[in-house]
N, C-alpha and C positions, 0 to 999 in steps of 0.2 A: 581734730585730725580725721575723724570719721566723715564729717561734712565735706572736707576737702577731697578726700578719697572718692566719696560717692558723687562728687561734682566733676570728677574726671581729672583732678590734680594728681599727678604721679610723683612729683618731686617738689620739696620745699627747702628753703635755705634759711637757717636761723641768722638773726642779726645781733645775737648776744643773749646770754641767759644767766640768771643768778645761779651761782654755785654749779655751773656746768650742767644744769638740769636737761638741756637739750641733748647732751652727750648720752645721758642715761636714758632719755626717751628714745633716741635713735637705736640704742642697744635693745630696748624692749621691742621696738618695731622689728628690728632685724631678727630677733629670736621668735617672732610670731606671738608674743605675749600681748601686744597692743596692735590694733589695726590702724594703719596710717600709710601715707605716701612715703617714699624714700626721703630721708631727712639728712641734710648736710649741716652739721653742728659747728657753731662758732665758739661756744663756751663764753667765758668772760671776755669782754672787749679789752683791748690794750689801748690806753689813752695817755697822752702827755699830761703832765701835771697841770691842773686847772683847765683841762681840755674837755671836761664833761659838763653837760647841761644838768641843772638841778633835777634830781629825781632819778638819774641814771647811775648813781653811785653803786647800786647793788648788782649791776650787770657789767661792771668794768673794774679794771685794775689800773691805777694811775702809775706811770713810770717817769723817772727823770734820767734821761740819757740813754745812749745805745746799749750800754752794758746791762742795765736793768731791764730794758726792753727785750733783749735777747734771752735773759734769764726767765722772764715771764713767758715769752713765746715757747721756750723749751719745756716749761712746766705744762703749758697748755697742750702742746703736742703729746707729751707723755700722758696727759689725761685723756687723750683720744679725740681732740677736735679735728675737724676736716679742713677748716679754713681759718 
C-alpha cells in the first residue's frame, strides 16, 4: 500500500479477499492506522457452484440459485463491502 501511495496511486479496488481482510484493511486506512490509498473492498467473491478456478476457494463463496446468492450478498453488505 505504501508503494502504491508513494507512486501516486490514490484509489485501489479489491477483487476479492480471504475472510474479508480487505474490509478490515480499508477500515485501518480510514482510521489513519495504516497508510495507503483509498480502498474499495469486495470481500469474499460470490460465485456459482463449480464456477471457481482451482486455488480461489479461499476468496469466494459458492452459491446455488438466486435465493442463496441474495443471502450471501446481504451478509457481505452487512460485513461492510463496497462492491
